[in-house]
C-alpha positions in Angstrom: -26.2 0.7 -16.4 -25.9 -1.9 -14.0 -28.7 -3.3 -12.1 -29.4 -2.5 -8.5 -29.8 -5.4 -5.9 -31.6 -4.6 -2.8 -30.4 -6.4 0.4 -33.3 -5.7 2.7 -33.7 -1.8 2.1 -30.0 -1.3 1.1 -29.6 -0.7 -2.7 -26.3 -2.2 -3.8 -25.1 -0.7 -7.2 -26.7 2.7 -6.7 -25.1 5.6 -4.9 -22.2 5.6 -2.4 -20.2 2.3 -2.2 -21.5 0.1 0.5 -19.3 -0.7 3.4 -19.1 -4.2 4.8 -17.4 -5.7 7.5 -16.8 -9.4 8.5 -17.9 -11.2 11.7 -15.2 -13.8 12.6 -15.9 -15.0 16.4 -15.5 -18.7 16.8 -18.2 -19.0 19.4 -21.9 -18.4 19.2 -21.9 -16.1 22.2 -18.8 -14.0 20.9 -20.6 -13.9 17.5 -23.6 -12.3 18.8 -21.6 -9.6 20.6 -19.6 -9.1 17.6 -22.8 -8.3 15.8 -23.7 -5.7 18.2 -20.2 -3.9 17.6 -20.9 -3.9 13.8 -24.4 -2.5 14.4 -22.7 0.3 16.5 -20.1 0.9 13.8 -23.0 1.5 11.4 -21.7 -0.9 8.6 -23.9 -1.2 5.6 -23.5 -5.0 5.3 -22.7 -7.5 8.1 -20.8 -10.5 6.6 -20.9 -13.6 8.7 -17.7 -15.7 7.9 -19.2 -19.0 9.1 -15.7 -20.8 8.2 -14.0 -19.1 11.1 -16.4 -20.9 13.9 -16.5 -24.2 11.5 -12.7 -24.4 11.9 -12.7 -23.9 15.6 -15.8 -26.1 16.1 -16.4 -28.3 13.2 -19.7 -29.8 15.0 -21.3 -26.4 16.1 -24.6 -26.1 15.1 -24.4 -23.2 12.3 -27.9 -23.5 11.4 -29.1 -22.0 14.6 -27.0 -18.6 14.1 -28.4 -16.8 11.1 -31.7 -16.2 12.6 -29.9 -15.1 16.0 -27.9 -12.8 14.2 -30.8 -11.5 12.1 -32.6 -10.5 15.5 -29.3 -8.9 16.7 -28.5 -6.8 13.5 -31.9 -5.2 13.2 -32.1 -3.9 9.5 -28.5 -4.4 8.6 -28.4 -7.1 5.8 -26.5 -10.3 6.6 -24.4 -11.9 4.1 -23.7 -15.6 4.7 -20.2 -16.9 3.8 -18.3 -20.1 3.9 -14.8 -19.2 2.6 -12.7 -21.9 1.6 -9.1 -22.2 2.7 -8.0 -22.2 -1.1 -9.5 -18.8 -1.3 -8.1 -17.4 1.9 -10.8 -18.5 4.3 -10.6 -21.3 7.0 -13.0 -24.0 5.9 -11.3 -27.2 4.5 -14.3 -29.0 2.8 -14.8 -31.3 0.0 -17.3 -30.0 -2.8 -20.0 -31.9 -1.2 -19.3 -30.8 2.3 -19.3 -27.2 1.0 -22.6 -27.7 -0.6 -24.3 -29.2 2.5 -22.9 -26.4 4.8 -24.0 -23.8 2.5 -27.5 -25.5 1.9 -28.0 -25.7 5.6 -27.6 -22.0 6.1 -29.9 -21.4 3.4 -32.4 -23.7 4.7 -32.1 -22.0 8.4 -33.1 -18.7 7.1 -32.3 -15.3 8.6 -29.7 -14.4 5.9 -30.4 -11.7 3.3 -27.8 -12.8 0.7 -25.4 -15.6 0.3 -21.7 -15.8 -1.0 -21.0 -18.9 -3.4 -17.7 -19.5 -4.6 -17.3 -19.6 -8.4 -14.6 -22.4 -8.2 -17.3 -25.0 -6.9 -18.4 -25.7 -10.3 -20.0 -29.1 -9.5 -22.5 -27.8 -6.9 -22.9 -24.2 -8.2 -26.0 -24.6 -10.1 -27.9 -26.1 -7.3 -26.6 -23.7 -4.7 -27.8 -20.7 -6.9 -31.3 -22.3 -7.6 -31.7 -23.1 -3.7 -30.6 -19.5 -2.9 -33.1 -18.0 -5.4 -35.8 -20.3 -4.4 -35.4 -18.9 -0.9 -35.3 -15.4 -2.1 -31.7 -14.6 -1.2 -29.5 -12.6 -3.9 -26.3 -14.5 -4.6 -22.7 -13.2 -4.6 -20.7 -15.2 -6.6 -17.2 -14.8 -5.7 -13.4 -15.7 -6.5 -10.6 -14.9 -4.4 -7.0 -15.0 -6.1 -4.7 -15.1 -2.9 -1.7 -15.6 -5.1 -1.6 -12.7 -7.4 -3.3 -10.5 -10.0 -4.8 -12.2 -13.2 -4.9 -10.0 -16.6 -7.5 -7.4 -16.7 -9.1 -9.8 -19.7 -9.1 -12.6 -17.2 -10.6 -10.6 -14.3 -13.5 -9.3 -16.6 -14.1 -12.9 -18.3 -14.5 -14.3 -14.5 -17.0 -11.5 -13.6 -18.9 -12.4 -17.0 -18.9 -15.9 -16.0 -20.3 -15.3 -12.7 -23.3 -13.2 -14.3 -23.9 -16.0 -16.8 -23.9 -18.8 -13.8 -26.7 -16.6 -12.2 -25.0 -14.0 -9.9 -26.9 -11.2 -8.6 -23.8 -9.7 -7.5 -20.2 -10.7 -8.9 -17.1 -10.4 -6.7 -13.5 -10.8 -7.5 -10.6 -10.1 -5.2 -7.0 -10.5 -6.1 -3.5 -10.0 -4.4 -1.7 -6.9 -5.5 2.0 -7.2 -5.2 2.5 -3.7 -6.6 0.8 -0.7 -8.2 0.5 -2.1 -11.6 -1.5 -5.1 -10.1 -4.0 -2.7 -8.7 -4.1 -0.7 -12.0 -5.0 -4.0 -13.7 -7.7 -4.8 -11.4 -9.2 -1.3 -11.7 -9.1 -1.4 -15.4 -11.0 -4.7 -15.1 -13.4 -2.9 -13.0 -14.2 -0.4 -15.4 -14.7 -2.9 -18.3 -17.1 -5.0 -16.4 -19.0 -2.1 -15.1 -19.5 -1.2 -18.6 -20.7 -4.4 -20.2 -22.3 -6.2 -17.3 -25.9 -5.7 -16.0 -25.4 -6.6 -12.5 -23.4 -5.0 -9.6 -19.6 -5.8 -9.4 -17.3 -6.0 -6.3 -13.6 -5.9 -6.7 -10.8 -5.3 -4.6 -7.1 -5.9 -4.4 -6.1 -7.4 -1.3 -2.8 -6.5 0.4 -1.1 -3.2 1.4 -0.6 -2.1 -2.2 -4.4 -2.8 -2.8 -5.7 -0.2 -0.4 -6.5 2.4 -3.0 -8.8 -0.2 -4.4 -10.8 -0.5 -1.2 -11.0 3.4 -0.8 -11.7 4.6 -4.2 -13.5 1.5 -5.9 -16.8 3.6 -6.5 -15.1 5.8 -9.0 -14.1 2.7 -11.1 -17.4 0.8 -10.5 -17.1 -1.4 -7.4 -20.3 -1.5 -5.5 -19.0 -2.8 -2.1 -16.0 -2.2 -0.1 -14.7 -4.3 3.0 -13.3 -2.9 6.3 -13.0 -4.4 9.8 -14.5 -3.4 13.0 -12.9 -6.1 15.3 -10.6 -8.5 13.2 -9.9 -8.3 9.3 -10.9 -11.4 7.4 -8.7 -10.6 4.5 -5.3 -8.6 3.8 -5.7 -5.0 3.7 -8.9 -4.4 5.5 -8.8 -1.1 7.4 -11.1 0.1 10.3 -14.6 0.7 9.2 -14.7 4.3 10.8 -11.7 5.3 8.6 -13.0 3.6 5.8 -16.5 5.2 6.0 -14.8 8.5 6.2 -12.9 8.2 3.0 -15.6 6.7 0.8 -18.0 9.3 2.0 -15.3 11.9 0.8 -14.7 10.1 -2.6 -18.4 9.9 -3.1 -18.9 13.5 -2.4 -16.3 14.6 -4.7 -15.4 11.9 -7.2 -18.3 9.5 -7.3 -21.0 9.4 -9.8 -18.7 8.9 -12.7 -19.3 5.4 -13.2 
């Protein structure tokens, strides 16, 4: 049985799959207004994709925003993310620049969890330690924007995240067809059985939609939708997503 990670009062890894949505505005005021819309949409987790603002305004004072978002979001957990261009995001940062940016967000306070990319191997241990010292759970992540590795490669990657100190392990792949989705779901089941932390998996792209809708059945703890603008291929409207995952939880969930 996988462990449960609490983001504020939200138990990730227990019960219904949790619905997250990104905030992708490229200006501070627009970002706060977007937070209001996520709150109104009753998302379980609000993810601030700081790389969008960083791309538009490289000199923007990012560290002032987590606390402002925290005040706006009330009890909704805030996940801080700087997604690299290599993994589908907007940030083109060296490893040192990435570490400095993420560390700055941690030091600013206001977040409830932080996303750290597994590929940033040179700075990964320090960022995980900094996050834990600040009392924040770490979502170690990897996003394959080209395709879908084998099921064994996916489970090995999730296991590597657990070994590196992840509190939640996240893998997203790109599905080019139904077999890619089956590969991801097989890996999710194995990881759920073998690892003692919540896992989050999804297949990006139109073919992967079923993984976002029915991930709970296979062992994924969080799914991502969109309120304003999707941050990854295949994200659908949060209202529709919440409706389907509630139906899945009622009739098919709990078999993890």
